[in-house]
C-alpha positions as CSV (number, residue, x, y, z in Angstrom):
1,X,-42.5,-18.8,-18.9
2,X,-39.5,-16.5,-19.3
3,X,-41.1,-13.9,-17.0
4,X,-41.9,-16.6,-14.4
5,X,-38.2,-17.7,-14.4
6,X,-37.1,-14.1,-13.9
7,X,-39.4,-13.7,-11.0
8,X,-38.1,-16.9,-9.4
9,X,-34.5,-15.7,-9.8
10,X,-35.4,-12.3,-8.4
11,X,-37.1,-13.9,-5.4
12,X,-34.1,-16.2,-4.8
13,X,-31.8,-13.2,-4.7
14,X,-34.0,-11.4,-2.2
15,X,-34.1,-14.5,0.0
16,X,-30.3,-15.1,-0.3
17,X,-29.5,-11.5,0.6
18,X,-32.2,-10.7,3.1
19,X,-30.4,-12.2,6.1
20,X,-27.0,-10.5,6.0
21,X,-27.0,-8.8,9.3
22,X,-24.0,-9.5,11.6
23,X,-20.6,-10.4,10.2
24,X,-19.4,-12.3,7.2
25,X,-15.8,-13.7,7.6
26,X,-14.1,-13.9,4.3
27,X,-10.9,-15.7,3.4
28,X,-9.3,-13.7,0.5
29,X,-7.5,-15.4,-2.4
30,X,-3.9,-16.2,-1.6
31,X,-1.2,-14.1,-3.1
32,X,2.1,-15.8,-2.3
33,X,5.3,-13.7,-2.3
34,X,7.5,-15.9,-4.4
35,X,10.9,-14.5,-5.3
36,X,11.9,-14.2,-8.9
37,X,14.8,-16.5,-9.7
38,X,18.1,-14.6,-10.0
39,X,16.6,-11.4,-8.5
40,X,19.5,-8.9,-8.7
41,X,17.9,-5.4,-8.8
42,X,18.4,-4.6,-5.2
43,X,17.2,-5.0,-1.6
44,X,14.1,-3.3,-0.3
45,X,13.1,-2.8,3.4
46,X,9.4,-2.4,4.1
47,X,9.5,0.1,7.0
48,X,5.8,0.4,7.7
49,X,2.3,-0.4,6.5
50,X,-0.5,1.8,8.0
51,X,-4.2,1.6,7.7
52,X,-5.2,5.1,6.9
53,X,-8.7,4.4,5.5
54,X,-11.4,6.8,6.5
55,X,-14.6,5.2,7.9
56,X,-18.0,6.8,8.6
57,X,-20.9,5.7,10.7
58,X,-23.7,3.8,9.0
59,X,-23.9,4.9,5.3
60,X,-26.5,3.9,2.7
61,X,-23.7,3.9,0.1
62,X,-22.1,0.4,0.4
63,X,-19.0,1.7,-1.5
64,X,-18.1,4.0,1.4
65,X,-16.2,2.3,4.2
66,X,-18.6,2.4,7.2
67,X,-19.5,0.6,10.4
68,X,-22.9,-0.1,11.9
69,X,-23.1,2.3,14.8
70,X,-20.6,4.9,16.1
71,X,-17.4,5.0,14.1
72,X,-15.6,6.6,17.0
73,X,-15.9,3.3,18.9
74,X,-14.1,1.4,16.2
75,X,-10.7,0.2,17.5
76,X,-7.6,0.1,15.2
77,X,-7.5,-3.7,15.3
78,X,-11.2,-4.0,14.4
79,X,-10.8,-1.5,11.5
80,X,-7.8,-3.4,10.2
81,X,-10.0,-6.5,9.7
82,X,-13.0,-4.8,8.0
83,X,-13.0,-5.1,4.2
84,X,-16.7,-4.6,3.1
85,X,-20.4,-4.1,3.8
86,X,-23.3,-6.3,2.9
87,X,-26.7,-5.3,1.7
88,X,-30.1,-7.0,1.7
89,X,-32.3,-7.7,-1.2
90,X,-33.6,-4.1,-1.2
91,X,-30.1,-2.5,-1.3
92,X,-30.1,-1.5,2.4
93,X,-26.7,-1.7,4.1
94,X,-26.6,-4.5,6.7
95,X,-23.8,-6.5,8.2
96,X,-20.0,-6.1,7.6
97,X,-17.4,-8.3,5.9
98,X,-14.2,-8.9,7.7
99,X,-11.0,-10.9,7.5
100,X,-10.6,-14.0,9.7
101,X,-8.7,-13.9,13.0
102,X,-5.0,-13.6,12.4
103,X,-5.4,-11.8,9.1
104,X,-5.6,-8.1,8.5
105,X,-5.6,-5.4,5.8
106,X,-2.1,-4.3,6.6
107,X,-0.8,-7.9,6.5
108,X,-2.5,-8.4,3.1
109,X,-1.1,-5.2,1.7
110,X,2.4,-6.0,2.9
111,X,2.2,-9.3,1.0
112,X,0.9,-7.6,-2.1
113,X,3.8,-5.1,-2.1
114,X,6.3,-7.9,-1.5
115,X,4.9,-9.8,-4.4
116,X,5.1,-6.8,-6.7
117,X,8.7,-6.0,-5.8
118,X,9.8,-9.6,-6.1
119,X,8.1,-10.0,-9.5
120,X,10.2,-7.0,-10.6
121,X,13.4,-8.6,-9.4
122,X,13.9,-6.9,-6.0
123,X,14.6,-8.8,-2.8
124,X,12.6,-7.8,0.3
125,X,14.8,-7.8,3.4
126,X,14.4,-7.3,7.1
127,X,17.5,-5.1,7.1
128,X,16.6,-1.5,7.9
129,X,19.9,-0.4,6.3
130,X,18.9,-1.7,2.9
131,X,19.4,0.8,0.0
132,X,15.6,1.3,-0.3
133,X,13.1,1.9,2.4
134,X,9.4,1.7,1.6
135,X,6.4,3.1,3.6
136,X,2.9,2.2,2.6
137,X,-0.3,4.0,3.5
138,X,-3.5,2.0,2.8
139,X,-6.1,4.5,1.4
140,X,-8.7,2.0,0.2
141,X,-9.3,-1.7,0.7
142,X,-13.0,-2.2,0.4
143,X,-15.6,-4.4,-1.2
144,X,-19.4,-4.0,-1.7
145,X,-22.3,-5.4,-3.5
146,X,-24.7,-3.4,-5.7
147,X,-28.2,-4.7,-6.0
148,X,-29.7,-4.8,-9.6
149,X,-33.2,-5.9,-10.5
150,X,-32.2,-9.4,-11.3
151,X,-28.6,-9.7,-9.9
152,X,-26.0,-8.5,-7.6
153,X,-22.7,-7.0,-8.7
154,X,-19.7,-7.3,-6.3
155,X,-16.8,-4.8,-6.5
156,X,-13.5,-4.4,-4.7
157,X,-11.1,-1.4,-4.7
158,X,-7.6,-1.2,-3.4
159,X,-5.4,2.0,-3.3
160,X,-2.2,2.6,-1.5
161,X,0.3,5.4,-1.3
162,X,3.8,4.0,-1.6
163,X,6.7,6.2,-0.5
164,X,10.3,5.2,-1.3
165,X,13.3,6.7,0.6
166,X,16.5,5.5,-1.1
167,X,19.0,6.8,1.5
168,X,20.1,9.9,-0.3
169,X,17.6,12.2,1.4
170,X,15.1,12.1,-1.5
171,X,11.7,10.4,-1.5
172,X,9.4,9.4,-4.3
173,X,5.7,8.6,-4.0
174,X,3.2,6.7,-6.2
175,X,-0.5,5.8,-5.9
176,X,-1.0,2.2,-6.7
177,X,-4.5,0.9,-7.4
178,X,-6.4,-2.3,-8.0
179,X,-10.1,-2.9,-9.0
180,X,-12.2,-6.0,-9.3
181,X,-15.8,-6.6,-10.4
182,X,-17.9,-9.7,-10.4
183,X,-21.5,-10.0,-11.5
184,X,-23.2,-12.6,-9.4
185,X,-26.6,-13.7,-8.3
186,X,-26.1,-14.7,-4.7
187,X,-24.2,-13.2,-1.7
188,X,-21.9,-16.2,-1.4
189,X,-18.2,-16.1,-0.3
190,X,-17.1,-17.1,-3.8
191,X,-18.7,-14.1,-5.3
192,X,-16.9,-11.8,-2.9
193,X,-13.7,-13.6,-3.5
194,X,-14.1,-13.3,-7.3
195,X,-14.3,-9.6,-6.9
196,X,-11.3,-9.2,-4.6
197,X,-9.1,-11.7,-6.6
198,X,-8.8,-9.4,-9.7
199,X,-8.3,-6.4,-7.5
200,X,-5.4,-8.0,-5.7
201,X,-3.8,-9.2,-8.9
202,X,-4.2,-5.8,-10.6
203,X,-2.6,-4.1,-7.6
204,X,0.5,-6.3,-7.9
205,X,0.7,-5.7,-11.6
206,X,0.4,-1.9,-11.2
207,X,3.0,-1.8,-8.4
208,X,5.4,-3.6,-10.6
209,X,4.8,-1.0,-13.4
210,X,5.5,1.8,-10.9
211,X,8.7,0.4,-9.5
212,X,10.9,2.2,-12.1
213,X,9.1,5.5,-11.4
214,X,9.4,5.6,-7.7
215,X,13.2,5.8,-7.3
216,X,14.1,2.3,-6.2
217,X,17.8,1.7,-6.5
218,X,20.0,-1.3,-7.1
219,X,22.6,-2.2,-4.5
220,X,25.5,-1.1,-6.7
221,X,23.9,2.3,-7.2
222,X,23.6,2.8,-3.4
223,X,27.2,1.7,-3.0
224,X,28.4,4.2,-5.6
225,X,26.3,7.0,-4.0
226,X,27.7,6.2,-0.6
227,X,31.3,6.2,-1.9
228,X,30.7,9.5,-3.6
229,X,29.3,11.0,-0.4
230,X,32.3,9.6,1.6
231,X,34.7,11.1,-1.0
232,X,32.9,14.5,-0.9
233,X,33.1,14.5,2.9
234,X,36.8,13.6,2.8
235,X,37.5,16.4,0.3
236,X,35.7,19.0,2.5
237,X,37.6,17.9,5.6
238,X,41.0,18.2,3.7
239,X,40.1,21.7,2.5
240,X,39.1,22.9,5.9
241,X,42.2,21.4,7.5
242,X,44.5,23.1,5.0
243,X,42.7,26.4,5.6
244,X,43.0,26.0,9.4
245,X,46.7,25.3,9.0
246,X,47.1,28.6,7.1
247,X,45.3,30.4,9.9
248,X,47.4,28.8,12.6
249,X,50.6,29.8,10.6
250,X,49.4,33.4,10.5
251,X,49.2,33.4,6.7
252,X,45.4,34.3,6.8
253,X,43.4,36.1,9.4
254,X,40.5,34.7,11.4
255,X,38.1,36.8,9.3
256,X,39.6,35.4,6.1
257,X,39.4,31.9,7.5
258,X,35.7,32.3,8.4
259,X,34.9,33.7,4.9
260,X,36.7,30.9,3.1
261,X,35.2,28.2,5.4
262,X,31.7,29.5,4.6
263,X,32.4,29.3,0.9
264,X,33.6,25.7,1.2
265,X,30.6,24.6,3.2
266,X,28.1,26.3,0.9
267,X,29.7,24.7,-2.2
268,X,29.3,21.3,-0.7
């Protein structure tokens, strides 16, 4: 009886997964970007989110981002919606999984980054002059199903390179990842969602952990830095003006002026 039940389950999996050609449109779990009460750490401007995932033409490895056909014919808009590949009951790669119209990978990643920053007490702003500017490169955002003898296992991986420029000419980069895994028996939307859900949440958590390592600055730090720069610039100007006055008064020669000017500029 036990063996008969296993055969029935296995046959059901094959039937459920055999017709997976074409497209599966998948609504991912929502990740709302809710600000933390009393957020005071500073303002962050998200300058860009780019989909830099590498796709190949049809691959037998579902975990590799791929398209059915010629990958060179894939438009940027189509690529931005693709998030996985389906397989049939024998493990053969079949149809793709994509986000619904109006949604995209870059939009999702922007929301994830906003959520991570806000959870850590930062305020996301539309002001490009904010103390912190963030650029995000999407390296992975992909889900797939692996066929076992009696079951399917759904997995999802997210990885982004987050680069912070905090206005002082320096930049800091971190790789932020998320992974989800869901053992299921049928290729239903809920099983895909239960793999992506943990991956999305783990990405947000990991981003929050990376915030202190990637050089984000509070507004008061940026103000102090700007004031220091202004003070330094004013000091250099005063030194050069005094030196020029000495040259004009004939106290130093042009050659001495040039030599001292070079020293001042190199020092600053």
